[in-house]
TIMARPA-289078 format. One record per residue: residue in one letter; x, y, z of N, C-alpha, C in turn; residue number from 1; chain. Coordinates in steps of 0.05 Angstrom, whole numbers, plus 5000, padded with zeros to 4 digits. Each point is the difference from the previous one (the first is absolute). Layout:
<sites>
<site "a",<X,Y,Z>,<X,Y,Z>,<X,Y,Z>,NUM,"A">
...
</sites>
This chain:
<sites>
<site "m",<1705,4639,1169>,<4993,4987,5025>,<4971,4993,5000>,1,"A">
<site "g",<4993,4975,5005>,<4972,4991,4999>,<4986,5006,5026>,2,"A">
<site "t",<4975,4993,5001>,<4985,5003,5024>,<5007,4979,5020>,3,"A">
<site "r",<4997,5006,5025>,<5006,4981,5021>,<4975,4985,5008>,4,"A">
<site "s",<5004,4975,5009>,<4977,4985,5010>,<4993,5009,5028>,5,"A">
<site "r",<4977,4991,5008>,<4991,5007,5027>,<5019,4990,5022>,6,"A">
<site "a",<5011,4976,4996>,<5019,4988,5019>,<5025,5017,5001>,7,"A">
<site "e",<5010,5009,4978>,<5024,5017,4999>,<4995,5027,5014>,8,"A">
<site "r",<4977,5012,4996>,<4994,5025,5013>,<4997,4996,5030>,9,"A">
<site "d",<4988,4978,5008>,<4998,4994,5029>,<5027,4995,5012>,10,"A">
<site "a",<5018,4986,4986>,<5026,4995,5011>,<5016,5027,5003>,11,"A">
<site "i",<4997,5017,4981>,<5014,5026,5002>,<4989,5016,5024>,12,"A">
<site "t",<4973,5000,5003>,<4988,5015,5022>,<5009,4989,5027>,13,"A">
<site "i",<5001,4974,5003>,<5009,4987,5025>,<5029,5007,5005>,14,"A">
<site "e",<5016,4999,4979>,<5029,5006,5004>,<5004,5029,5008>,15,"A">
<site "i",<4985,5019,4989>,<5002,5028,5008>,<4991,5003,5029>,16,"A">
<site "g",<4978,4987,5007>,<4991,5001,5028>,<5020,4989,5020>,17,"A">
<site "y",<5012,4978,4992>,<5021,4988,5017>,<5024,5019,5003>,18,"A">
<site "a",<5008,5012,4977>,<5023,5018,5000>,<4995,5023,5019>,19,"A">
<site "l",<4976,5012,4998>,<4994,5023,5017>,<4997,4993,5029>,20,"A">
<site "a",<4987,4977,5006>,<4996,4992,5028>,<5027,4993,5013>,21,"A">
<site "s",<5017,4985,4986>,<5025,4993,5012>,<5019,5024,5002>,22,"A">
<site "a",<4998,5018,4981>,<5016,5025,5002>,<4991,5017,5023>,23,"A">
<site "l",<4974,5002,5005>,<4989,5015,5022>,<5009,4988,5027>,24,"A">
<site "f",<4999,4974,5002>,<5009,4987,5024>,<5030,5005,5005>,25,"A">
<site "a",<5016,4997,4980>,<5029,5004,5003>,<5006,5029,5008>,26,"A">
<site "a",<4986,5019,4987>,<5004,5028,5006>,<4992,5006,5029>,27,"A">
<site "a",<4978,4988,5009>,<4991,5005,5027>,<5020,4989,5020>,28,"A">
<site "v",<5011,4977,4995>,<5020,4989,5018>,<5025,5018,5001>,29,"A">
<site "v",<5009,5009,4977>,<5024,5018,5000>,<4994,5026,5014>,30,"A">
<site "f",<4977,5012,4995>,<4992,5025,5013>,<4998,4996,5030>,31,"A">
<site "g",<4987,4979,5008>,<4997,4994,5029>,<5027,4996,5014>,32,"A">
<site "a",<5018,4986,4987>,<5026,4995,5012>,<5016,5026,5003>,33,"A">
<site "i",<4999,5017,4980>,<5017,5024,5001>,<4986,5022,5017>,34,"A">
<site "a",<4975,5006,4994>,<4986,5022,5014>,<4993,4991,5029>,35,"A">
<site "g",<4993,4975,5003>,<4992,4990,5026>,<5023,5000,5021>,36,"A">
<site "s",<5024,4998,4990>,<5023,5000,5018>,<5003,5026,5015>,37,"A">
<site "g",<4991,5022,4987>,<5002,5026,5014>,<4981,5002,5023>,38,"A">
<site "y",<4977,4987,4998>,<4981,5000,5022>,<5007,4979,5021>,39,"A">
<site "a",<5010,4977,4991>,<5007,4979,5019>,<5024,5009,5017>,40,"A">
<site "l",<5018,5015,4989>,<5023,5008,5015>,<4996,5027,5014>,41,"A">
<site "e",<4977,5012,4997>,<4993,5026,5012>,<5020,5021,4993>,42,"A">
<site "l",<5006,5003,4974>,<5019,5020,4991>,<4987,5027,4999>,43,"A">
<site "p",<5016,5022,5000>,<4988,5027,4999>,<4985,5004,4974>,44,"A">
<site "y",<4982,5019,5000>,<4982,5005,4977>,<5015,5005,4974>,45,"A">
<site "p",<5021,5017,4999>,<5013,5004,4974>,<5011,4974,4988>,46,"A">
<site "l",<5011,4983,5017>,<5011,4975,4990>,<4978,4981,4991>,47,"A">
<site "r",<4978,5000,5015>,<4977,4984,4992>,<4989,5009,4973>,48,"A">
<site "r",<5000,5026,4996>,<4990,5011,4974>,<5018,4991,4977>,49,"A">
<site "v",<5026,5001,5005>,<5019,4990,4979>,<4995,4971,4994>,50,"A">
<site "l",<4996,4984,5021>,<4995,4971,4996>,<4973,4996,4985>,51,"A">
<site "l",<4980,5016,5006>,<4975,4998,4985>,<5004,5006,4970>,52,"A">
<site "l",<5014,5021,4994>,<5006,5006,4972>,<5017,4979,4987>,53,"A">
<site "l",<5020,4991,5014>,<5017,4979,4989>,<4985,4974,4996>,54,"A">
<site "g",<4983,4993,5019>,<4983,4976,4997>,<4980,5002,4977>,55,"A">
<site "g",<4989,5024,4997>,<4982,5004,4977>,<5014,4997,4973>,56,"A">
<site "g",<5024,5012,4999>,<5015,4998,4975>,<5008,4971,4993>,57,"A">
<site "c",<5010,4986,5021>,<5008,4972,4996>,<4975,4983,4993>,58,"A">
<site "a",<4978,5005,5013>,<4976,4985,4994>,<4991,5004,4971>,59,"A">
<site "l",<5002,5025,4991>,<4993,5005,4972>,<5018,4985,4981>,60,"A">
<site "i",<5025,5000,5005>,<5019,4986,4983>,<4995,4970,5000>,61,"A">
<site "v",<4994,4989,5024>,<4995,4971,5002>,<4974,4994,4985>,62,"A">
<site "f",<4979,5017,5002>,<4975,4995,4987>,<5003,4999,4970>,63,"A">
<site "v",<5014,5020,4989>,<5004,5000,4971>,<5017,4977,4991>,64,"A">
<site "w",<5022,4994,5015>,<5018,4978,4992>,<4985,4973,5000>,65,"A">
<site "r",<4984,4995,5021>,<4986,4975,5002>,<4979,4997,4978>,66,"A">
<site "t",<4985,5021,4994>,<4980,5000,4980>,<5013,4994,4972>,67,"A">
<site "v",<5021,5014,4994>,<5014,4995,4974>,<5012,4972,4999>,68,"A">
<site "h",<5011,4991,5022>,<5013,4974,5001>,<4979,4978,4995>,69,"A">
<site "v",<4977,5001,5012>,<4980,4979,4997>,<4989,5001,4971>,70,"A">
<site "l",<4993,5024,4990>,<4988,5002,4974>,<5020,4994,4978>,71,"A">
<site "w",<5026,5005,5004>,<5020,4994,4980>,<5003,4970,4995>,72,"A">
<site "r",<4996,4984,5021>,<5002,4971,4998>,<4976,4987,4987>,73,"A">
<site "f",<4978,5015,4998>,<4976,4989,4988>,<5005,4993,4971>,74,"A">
<site "p",<4992,4976,4991>,<5007,4992,4972>,<4985,5017,4980>,75,"A">
<site "h",<5015,5007,4979>,<4990,5016,4978>,<4991,4981,4978>,76,"A">
<site "d",<4986,5011,4980>,<4991,4983,4978>,<5024,4989,4985>,77,"A">
<site "s",<5022,5014,4998>,<5023,4990,4986>,<5012,4975,5014>,78,"A">
<site "d",<4995,4997,5026>,<5010,4977,5014>,<4986,4974,4993>,79,"A">
<site "r",<4977,5002,4987>,<4985,4976,4993>,<5008,4987,4974>,80,"A">
<site "v",<5019,5013,4986>,<5010,4989,4975>,<5017,4976,5006>,81,"A">
<site "p",<4996,4977,4987>,<5017,4977,5005>,<5029,5006,4996>,82,"A">
<site "r",<5017,4990,5017>,<5028,5006,4999>,<5014,4978,4984>,83,"A">
<site "q",<5023,5007,4990>,<5017,4982,4985>,<5013,4980,5019>,84,"A">
<site "p",<5007,4976,4990>,<5014,4981,5018>,<5027,5013,5009>,85,"A">
<site "s",<5009,4990,5023>,<5024,5012,5012>,<5025,4993,4983>,86,"A">
<site "q",<5000,4978,4986>,<5023,4993,4983>,<4991,4998,4971>,87,"A">
<site "p",<5013,5015,4982>,<4991,4999,4972>,<5002,4972,4989>,88,"A">
<site "g",<4980,4992,4984>,<4999,4974,4988>,<4988,4978,5018>,89,"A">
<site "r",<4995,5007,5025>,<4988,4980,5018>,<4974,5011,5010>,90,"A">
<site "t",<4982,4982,5007>,<4975,5009,5011>,<4998,4990,5029>,91,"A">
<site "s",<4985,5014,5015>,<4996,4991,5028>,<4980,4977,5001>,92,"A">
<site "p",<5000,4983,5020>,<4982,4977,5001>,<4970,5008,4999>,93,"A">
<site "d",<4993,5024,5009>,<4972,5008,5001>,<4992,5015,4975>,94,"A">
<site "s",<5016,5001,4979>,<4992,5015,4976>,<4984,4983,4981>,95,"A">
</sites>
């Protein structure tokens, strides 16, 4: 594996930042929806505590899932290899 250019390193950094920021936002929305409902509905303390724990667990799952999902879609070096034509023996117009 060769060294990466400055542009490639910047693209990776921006993609990681986007993944973390969007995951944090999604996790906060999930946590707020689940845990906030206990306060909005004025539920008793034990039930609010359960909703807080459930909201935290779901928020953690959403955070990890969103981060992995965004970074998994980021193009790898192997994706830059020119692909073969879709039909053997024929070339595409842009080749």
